[in-house]
C-alpha positions in Angstrom: -0.5 -6.8 -27.9 1.5 -5.8 -30.3 5.3 -6.4 -30.7 6.4 -3.7 -29.5 10.2 -3.9 -28.4 11.1 -2.6 -24.8 14.0 -1.4 -23.1 16.5 -2.9 -21.9 15.8 -1.1 -18.1 11.9 -1.3 -19.0 12.4 -5.3 -19.4 14.4 -5.6 -16.6 12.1 -3.8 -14.3 9.2 -6.5 -15.8 11.9 -9.3 -15.6 12.3 -8.6 -11.7 8.4 -8.7 -11.4 8.2 -11.9 -13.2 9.9 -13.1 -10.8 8.4 -12.9 -8.0 9.8 -9.0 -7.1 6.8 -7.8 -6.6 7.6 -4.2 -5.3 9.4 -0.8 -5.9 11.8 -1.3 -4.0 12.7 -5.5 -4.1 12.7 -4.3 -8.2 15.9 -2.2 -6.6 17.3 -3.9 -4.9 16.9 -6.9 -7.7 18.3 -4.3 -10.7 20.3 -2.4 -9.0 18.4 0.5 -10.6 17.7 4.0 -8.8 14.3 4.9 -7.5 13.8 7.2 -10.2 14.2 4.2 -12.9 12.2 1.5 -11.3 8.8 3.8 -10.4 8.5 5.6 -13.3 9.3 2.5 -15.6 6.5 0.8 -13.3 4.0 3.7 -13.9 4.9 2.8 -18.0 4.1 -0.8 -17.5 1.0 -0.7 -16.1 0.0 2.2 -18.2 0.4 -0.7 -21.1 -1.3 -3.0 -19.7 2.0 -5.0 -19.2 2.0 -5.1 -15.2 -1.1 -5.0 -12.5 -1.1 -3.7 -9.4 -3.2 -3.2 -5.6 -2.0 -1.8 -2.3 -1.3 -3.9 0.5 -3.8 -3.3 3.5 -3.0 -1.2 5.9 -2.7 -3.3 8.5 0.0 -5.5 7.3 3.0 -2.8 7.8 1.4 -2.3 11.4 2.4 1.4 11.6 6.1 0.5 10.7 6.2 1.5 6.9 3.7 3.2 4.8 1.7 0.1 2.5 3.0 -1.6 -0.2 2.1 -0.8 -3.6 2.1 -4.9 -5.5 2.7 -5.2 -8.7 1.6 -8.9 -11.0 3.2 -9.5 -14.7 -0.4 -9.9 -16.8 -0.6 -12.2 -19.7 0.7 -9.6 -21.6 3.2 -9.1 -19.4 4.4 -12.4 -19.7 4.7 -11.9 -23.4 7.1 -9.6 -23.8 9.1 -10.9 -20.8 9.9 -13.4 -23.1 10.2 -11.2 -26.0 12.5 -9.7 -23.5 14.8 -12.5 -22.8 15.2 -13.4 -26.5 16.2 -9.9 -27.2 18.6 -9.5 -24.2 19.9 -13.0 -23.0 21.4 -11.9 -19.8 18.1 -11.5 -18.8 17.5 -15.1 -18.4 20.1 -14.9 -15.9 17.9 -12.9 -13.2 17.3 -14.8 -10.4 17.7 -18.0 -11.6 14.8 -19.2 -8.2 12.5 -19.2 -11.5 
């Protein structure tokens, strides 16, 4: 991965996924960002190979809700998280459970 600098928003979304919040709505709750910001950022991160996704099995929601699309950080995404935390030190405080 080339040394690419993520925007603060993209870094925040990527950090939330790295902290274990793997689907869009949970990223929105953790970051406080609106859906119109989170979902385009997720698409860009996936396009750039920093996250990968999969749809949960439809039987899990059992008709109570639509299937969720889960994201996980790739190896390049992990490197981008580390670089982003150095660039934006407050990201280190996001989800102290790690």
